[in-house]
C-alpha positions, -999 to 999 in steps of 0.1 A, spaced: 404 558 -346 370 573 -341 347 580 -370 319 605 -371 290 597 -393 261 619 -403 229 602 -413 213 627 -439 182 631 -461 171 658 -484 136 655 -474 118 644 -442 100 613 -438 123 589 -456 132 569 -425 164 586 -416 158 585 -378 149 547 -381 180 540 -400 200 562 -373 186 542 -344 192 507 -359 226 513 -375 238 526 -342 225 499 -322 238 475 -348 272 488 -344 271 486 -307 259 450 -306 288 442 -328 310 453 -300 320 488 -312 315 516 -286 290 539 -302 271 571 -293 240 584 -312 233 622 -312 199 637 -322 204 672 -336 169 679 -350 159 707 -327 122 708 -318 113 675 -335 128 650 -311 120 615 -323 152 594 -318 145 588 -280 112 573 -292 129 550 -316 151 537 -289 124 535 -263 143 561 -241 119 589 -239 114 583 -202 151 585 -195 156 620 -208 169 645 -182 194 668 -202 196 672 -239 221 684 -265 213 722 -259 218 719 -223 252 703 -228 262 728 -255 252 758 -231 272 742 -203 242 734 -182 252 699 -178 283 676 -182 288 652 -211 283 621 -187 251 636 -174 238 639 -210 245 607 -223 218 580 -218 227 543 -217 207 512 -216 219 476 -210 196 464 -241 220 481 -265 254 471 -254 282 498 -257 256 524 -270 253 560 -257 224 584 -267 223 621 -265 188 635 -272 180 668 -287 156 695 -272 120 691 -279 111 727 -271 142 750 -275 137 753 -313 151 789 -313 186 780 -298 207 768 -328 237 749 -315 269 770 -321 293 752 -345 323 756 -321 306 743 -291 293 714 -310 328 707 -324 341 707 -289 315 680 -279 323 660 -308 360 661 -300 354 650 -265 331 621 -277 358 611 -302 381 603 -272 354 580 -257 336 563 -286 346 545 -318 315 557 -338 296 590 -333 264 588 -353 246 621 -359 209 621 -367 211 652 -390 181 675 -394 163 669 -428 169 695 -455 199 718 -459 199 743 -432 224 752 -405 221 720 -386 228 700 -417 261 721 -424 271 717 -388 269 680 -388 283 676 -423 314 697 -416 324 676 -386 317 642 -404 341 617 -418 312 598 -435 278 607 -446 249 582 -450 224 594 -475 190 579 -468 166 580 -499 133 564 -510 130 551 -547 107 579 -558 112 612 -575 109 638 -548 134 620 -524 158 613 -554 158 649 -564 166 661 -528 191 636 -522 210 646 -553 210 682 -540 224 670 -507 250 650 -521 263 680 -542 264 701 -509 281 675 -490 309 673 -516 313 711 -514 315 710 -477 343 686 -480 327 651 -472 344 627 -493 330 594 -481 293 593 -489 274 560 -488 238 555 -500 209 535 -482 179 529 -504 149 526 -479 113 514 -480 118 496 -512 86 479 -525 96 453 -552 59 448 -565 57 485 -571 88 485 -590 77 456 -611 44 476 -618 64 506 -629 51 529 -601 82 530 -581 118 538 -592 140 506 -597 171 505 -578 195 508 -607 179 542 -617 184 554 -580 220 544 -579 229 557 -613 212 591 -608 230 597 -575 265 582 -582 270 574 -545 284 541 -532 257 518 -521 259 505 -486 225 490 -481 189 483 -494 161 480 -469 128 466 -480 94 477 -468 88 457 -437 59 458 -413 82 447 -383 96 482 -385 63 497 -377 57 473 -350 90 479 -335 83 517 -335 51 512 -316 68 493 -289 99 516 -288 123 490 -298 146 491 -327 138 464 -352 175 454 -353 167 436 -319 141 413 -335 162 384 -345 132 372 -366 131 401 -389 148 400 -421 152 438 -421 172 433 -388 198 412 -408 203 439 -433 208 466 -407 234 444 -392 251 439 -426 250 476 -431 268 481 -397 295 455 -408 300 473 -443 304 506 -425 331 489 -403 349 478 -435 338 443 -437 330 426 -470 293 417 -469 277 412 -501 242 429 -507 215 403 -519 199 404 -553 224 423 -571 225 418 -609 260 408 -619 262 432 -650 247 464 -637 255 498 -620 250 479 -587 284 463 -592 301 495 -601 288 513 -572 298 485 -548 335 487 -560 336 525 -561 362 538 -536 
């Protein structure tokens, strides 16, 4: 059975698009037929994260408006295994994608793919609601800092109200030295505040910036430690029991990992 997963954040700039690209590619390279959809109208960046900006001919708005067929909108690249990618529009910011049209596209994709990953717009607007209502799972991306935490808490409440029962937490851009100095929230505090099941912790890594510059998801860099964690996140999403490193035995980490 196929699964629709929205990647969501309360505020922009937390690394949501990077997470979307790398989790999607990781699932694909594990052999799962996966499609990534960019729905952030007017702020198209997922094509850059995948290095596919020169391959874009049609976008999600064209598809929703019936100006192209699904197979024409889906971009494929042999580097990414069984991955498909549908970009959003970079310019048509005044054309919100109608919920029923988007639902029809999702239903068609579910007949072809195991995983449908939606890069949802930051914030809590119409685009967020459209993605959430069609999702089986939501990945909430948060940075360990107060502004991101407050917005993520708000998003988690809205997802619950919209009927999304399966929520998973990804803590991104963690800097242990800043935590030790007391200028970044510790991970237990983040997890305890949100009460969302943890699926991955991503530490600050220069290889992510390097990968972005070269238009290549860092998960393809086999020498990068963060690539290993993206692969582990993909396995956990797929139901595999992959431990998260550096977890204190008697802490809220353990509770959240076991939470159903």
